[in-house]
C-alpha positions as CSV (number, residue, x, y, z in Angstrom):
1,M,-64.4,-13.0,-26.2
2,I,-63.9,-14.3,-22.6
3,D,-65.6,-14.2,-19.4
4,T,-62.9,-12.4,-16.9
5,H,-65.2,-13.5,-13.6
6,C,-68.3,-16.1,-13.2
7,H,-69.3,-18.8,-11.3
8,L,-70.2,-21.8,-12.4
9,S,-70.2,-24.6,-9.3
10,G,-72.5,-26.3,-7.7
11,D,-75.8,-25.9,-8.2
12,R,-76.0,-22.3,-9.5
13,Y,-77.6,-23.1,-12.5
14,D,-81.4,-25.1,-13.4
15,G,-80.5,-27.4,-15.6
16,G,-76.5,-27.6,-14.7
17,L,-73.7,-26.5,-16.3
18,E,-73.0,-28.5,-19.6
19,P,-76.0,-26.0,-21.1
20,V,-74.4,-22.9,-19.9
21,L,-71.1,-24.4,-21.5
22,V,-72.6,-24.7,-24.4
23,A,-74.6,-21.4,-25.0
24,A,-71.0,-19.9,-24.0
25,R,-69.3,-21.3,-26.2
26,A,-72.3,-20.6,-29.4
27,A,-72.1,-17.4,-28.3
28,G,-68.1,-17.5,-28.8
29,L,-66.5,-17.2,-25.7
30,S,-63.2,-18.2,-26.0
31,G,-62.4,-18.4,-22.4
32,M,-64.4,-18.6,-19.0
33,V,-62.8,-18.1,-15.3
34,A,-64.7,-19.9,-12.8
35,V,-63.7,-17.7,-9.2
36,S,-64.4,-18.8,-5.7
37,V,-65.3,-17.4,-2.8
38,D,-64.6,-20.6,-0.2
39,V,-61.9,-23.2,-0.3
40,E,-64.3,-25.9,-1.2
41,D,-66.0,-23.7,-3.9
42,A,-62.2,-23.3,-5.1
43,R,-61.3,-27.3,-5.2
44,A,-65.6,-27.6,-7.0
45,A,-64.2,-24.8,-9.8
46,Q,-60.8,-26.5,-10.4
47,A,-62.5,-29.7,-11.0
48,I,-64.7,-28.4,-13.8
49,A,-61.5,-26.5,-15.2
50,E,-60.2,-29.8,-15.4
51,A,-62.5,-31.1,-17.4
52,E,-62.9,-28.5,-19.7
53,P,-60.5,-27.1,-21.6
54,D,-61.7,-23.0,-22.1
55,V,-62.2,-22.8,-18.1
56,W,-60.3,-21.7,-15.5
57,C,-59.9,-21.4,-11.8
58,T,-58.8,-19.5,-8.9
59,A,-58.3,-19.8,-5.3
60,G,-59.5,-17.6,-2.5
61,V,-62.3,-17.2,-0.3
62,H,-65.1,-14.5,0.0
63,P,-65.9,-11.3,2.5
64,S,-69.6,-12.6,2.7
65,E,-67.7,-16.3,3.9
66,A,-65.5,-14.2,7.1
67,G,-68.8,-15.2,9.8
68,R,-67.1,-18.8,9.5
69,P,-63.9,-20.3,9.9
70,H,-61.4,-21.5,6.5
71,D,-58.8,-23.3,6.7
72,I,-56.9,-20.4,4.4
73,E,-53.5,-22.4,3.9
74,A,-54.9,-24.8,2.1
75,L,-55.4,-22.8,-0.9
76,R,-51.8,-22.7,-1.1
77,A,-52.5,-25.9,-3.0
78,L,-55.4,-25.1,-4.8
79,I,-52.7,-22.2,-6.9
80,E,-50.5,-24.8,-7.8
81,H,-53.0,-26.1,-10.2
82,P,-51.8,-25.4,-13.5
83,K,-55.3,-24.2,-14.9
84,C,-55.4,-21.6,-11.6
85,L,-54.9,-18.6,-12.9
86,A,-55.6,-16.4,-9.7
87,W,-56.1,-15.5,-5.7
88,G,-59.7,-14.8,-4.9
89,E,-62.5,-13.3,-5.3
90,M,-61.2,-11.5,-1.8
91,G,-61.7,-8.3,-0.8
92,L,-63.7,-6.2,1.4
93,D,-68.2,-5.3,1.7
94,G,-69.2,-2.3,3.6
95,H,-73.0,-2.9,1.8
96,W,-74.0,-5.7,4.0
97,P,-73.7,-5.2,8.1
98,D,-72.8,-9.4,8.4
99,P,-70.5,-10.5,8.8
100,T,-69.4,-7.4,9.9
101,L,-66.0,-5.2,8.6
102,A,-64.1,-6.2,11.5
103,Q,-64.3,-10.0,10.4
104,Q,-64.1,-8.9,6.8
105,R,-60.8,-7.6,7.8
106,L,-59.2,-10.2,9.5
107,L,-60.3,-12.6,6.0
108,F,-59.0,-10.7,4.0
109,E,-55.4,-10.1,5.8
110,A,-54.7,-13.4,6.3
111,Q,-55.4,-14.0,2.2
112,L,-53.0,-11.0,1.6
113,E,-50.3,-12.8,3.7
114,L,-50.3,-16.0,2.6
115,V,-49.9,-14.3,-1.6
116,A,-47.2,-12.3,0.1
117,R,-45.6,-15.5,1.7
118,T,-45.9,-17.2,-1.2
119,D,-44.2,-14.5,-3.1
120,A,-41.5,-15.2,-0.7
121,S,-41.2,-19.0,-0.5
122,G,-41.1,-18.6,-4.5
123,G,-44.4,-19.8,-5.2
124,P,-46.4,-18.8,-8.3
125,K,-46.8,-14.9,-8.2
126,L,-50.3,-15.0,-9.3
127,P,-52.5,-11.9,-9.8
128,V,-55.3,-11.2,-7.2
129,I,-59.4,-10.9,-7.9
130,V,-60.5,-8.2,-5.2
131,H,-64.0,-7.4,-4.0
132,S,-64.3,-4.1,-2.9
133,R,-67.7,-2.5,-2.6
134,K,-68.0,0.3,-0.7
135,A,-65.0,0.3,1.1
136,V,-62.4,0.7,-1.7
137,D,-59.9,3.3,1.0
138,A,-60.1,0.4,3.3
139,V,-59.0,-2.3,0.7
140,L,-55.9,0.1,-0.9
141,A,-54.7,0.6,2.4
142,M,-54.6,-3.0,3.2
143,I,-52.8,-4.0,0.0
144,D,-49.9,-0.9,0.2
145,A,-49.7,-2.6,4.4
146,A,-49.2,-6.0,2.7
147,G,-46.7,-4.5,0.6
148,L,-47.8,-6.4,-3.1
149,E,-47.5,-4.1,-6.3
150,G,-51.1,-2.8,-7.4
151,E,-50.3,-4.6,-10.8
152,R,-51.0,-7.9,-9.6
153,F,-55.0,-6.3,-8.6
154,V,-58.1,-6.1,-10.3
155,F,-60.5,-4.6,-9.0
156,H,-63.9,-6.7,-10.4
157,C,-67.5,-6.0,-10.5
158,F,-67.0,-2.4,-10.3
159,T,-70.2,-0.9,-9.0
160,E,-68.7,3.0,-8.2
161,G,-68.4,6.1,-9.7
162,P,-65.1,8.2,-11.3
163,D,-63.5,9.3,-8.3
164,V,-63.3,6.2,-6.9
165,V,-62.3,4.1,-10.0
166,S,-59.6,7.7,-10.3
167,R,-58.2,6.1,-6.8
168,V,-57.8,2.0,-8.1
169,L,-56.1,3.3,-11.0
170,A,-53.7,5.1,-9.2
171,T,-53.0,2.4,-7.9
172,G,-51.7,0.7,-11.1
173,A,-55.0,-1.9,-10.9
174,S,-56.9,-3.1,-13.0
175,V,-61.0,-3.2,-13.9
176,S,-63.9,-5.4,-14.6
177,F,-66.9,-4.3,-15.4
178,T,-70.3,-6.6,-15.4
179,G,-73.9,-6.1,-16.3
180,V,-74.3,-3.0,-13.8
181,V,-72.6,-1.1,-16.3
182,T,-75.2,-1.4,-18.9
183,Y,-78.2,-0.8,-16.1
184,R,-79.7,3.2,-16.9
185,N,-79.2,3.8,-12.6
186,A,-75.8,3.5,-13.0
187,A,-74.7,6.2,-15.0
188,E,-72.2,7.1,-12.9
189,V,-70.4,3.4,-13.1
190,A,-70.6,4.0,-16.6
191,A,-68.8,7.4,-16.4
192,A,-66.2,6.0,-14.8
193,S,-65.7,3.1,-17.6
194,D,-64.5,5.5,-19.4
195,L,-61.8,6.6,-17.5
196,V,-60.4,2.7,-17.4
197,P,-57.8,2.5,-20.0
198,L,-57.6,-0.6,-22.4
199,D,-54.7,-2.1,-21.2
200,R,-56.2,-1.7,-17.5
201,L,-60.1,-3.0,-18.8
202,M,-61.7,-6.2,-18.8
203,V,-65.4,-7.6,-18.7
204,E,-67.2,-10.0,-17.2
205,T,-70.7,-11.6,-16.0
206,D,-70.0,-12.2,-12.5
207,S,-73.1,-15.5,-13.6
208,P,-75.5,-15.9,-12.1
209,Y,-76.0,-12.8,-10.7
210,L,-76.3,-9.7,-12.6
211,T,-77.7,-10.0,-15.7
212,P,-77.1,-7.0,-18.2
213,E,-79.3,-5.1,-20.3
214,P,-81.4,-6.1,-22.5
215,H,-82.0,-9.1,-20.4
216,R,-81.8,-7.7,-16.8
217,G,-83.9,-9.5,-13.9
218,A,-83.2,-12.3,-16.1
219,W,-82.7,-15.6,-13.9
220,P,-79.6,-16.9,-14.1
221,N,-77.2,-14.8,-15.6
222,H,-75.1,-17.1,-18.0
223,P,-71.1,-16.3,-19.6
224,A,-72.6,-15.9,-23.1
225,N,-74.7,-12.7,-21.9
226,V,-70.9,-11.0,-21.2
227,V,-71.3,-9.6,-24.6
228,H,-74.2,-7.9,-23.9
229,V,-71.4,-6.0,-21.4
230,S,-68.6,-5.7,-23.7
231,H,-70.7,-4.3,-27.1
232,F,-72.4,-1.3,-24.2
233,L,-68.5,-0.6,-23.1
234,A,-67.3,-0.5,-27.1
235,A,-70.1,1.7,-28.0
236,R,-69.6,4.3,-25.1
237,R,-66.1,4.7,-26.7
238,G,-67.8,5.1,-30.3
239,M,-65.3,1.5,-31.1
240,D,-66.1,-1.5,-33.5
241,P,-67.3,-4.2,-30.7
242,V,-64.7,-6.7,-32.4
243,D,-61.7,-4.2,-31.8
244,F,-62.8,-3.7,-28.4
245,E,-63.3,-7.3,-27.7
246,S,-59.7,-8.5,-28.7
247,A,-58.4,-5.3,-26.8
248,T,-60.3,-6.3,-23.9
249,D,-59.3,-10.0,-24.4
250,A,-55.9,-9.1,-24.9
251,T,-55.7,-7.4,-21.7
252,A,-57.4,-10.7,-19.4
253,R,-55.4,-13.0,-21.5
254,R,-52.0,-10.9,-20.3
255,F,-53.3,-10.0,-16.7
256,F,-54.0,-13.3,-15.9
257,N,-51.2,-15.2,-18.5
258,M,-53.7,-17.2,-19.8
259,P,-52.8,-19.6,-23.1
260,Q,-53.9,-17.9,-26.4
261,P,-56.4,-19.7,-27.5
262,S,-55.6,-22.9,-30.7
263,T,-56.5,-21.8,-34.2
264,A,-57.0,-25.6,-34.9
């Protein structure tokens, strides 16, 4: 299994990162994507990816960081790293009032413009991890205005209903689900997951956040818990868990252009 979105850097885990990685491997994970929330976090994730053969990284600035200045141009060098799989996470979050949506828009626009400029200059044409909460129409409009193909985007930690996921899917984008989909009070999210084709469906933990059932409420969440998200979604589709994991892993490896796991 692949945890397509987790946060591994910094002091997020009591006891350090090593036990987290050991538990993930014991649970059968073959890969983890360490997603960044700002430039320094991207550098830290890159260092982990350099040290761990089954960890990859990303480069982007989260909308929650829009209230302070960032050296957006520094992301250009970070995405050149051979273990950097994607831009992001970036986007808009309409749930919290601070930073304002106006500030978030400026940050998102600057990153989308950098993606387009990097493409035009012959740089790596990487996929983009999107954070979108209560802002999907604005996010989709900004992606369209940037002239970037919808197929390059994954809407991570999807927490809305079937009507919203239908608008996302219409652009060609992929969708990823966290432990939220397993919660009893998230029936709309589960219903949305049913609409996503397997070749555009991914699973993640967003660790250390959003621990899935049957461990909801435990802190911190770990990449190992991605198996619970996968098993929940497989059961909704009446699929064998192994077949479902194989399908979603194939989607993740294709979307992120990840190497196949070693069989040695």
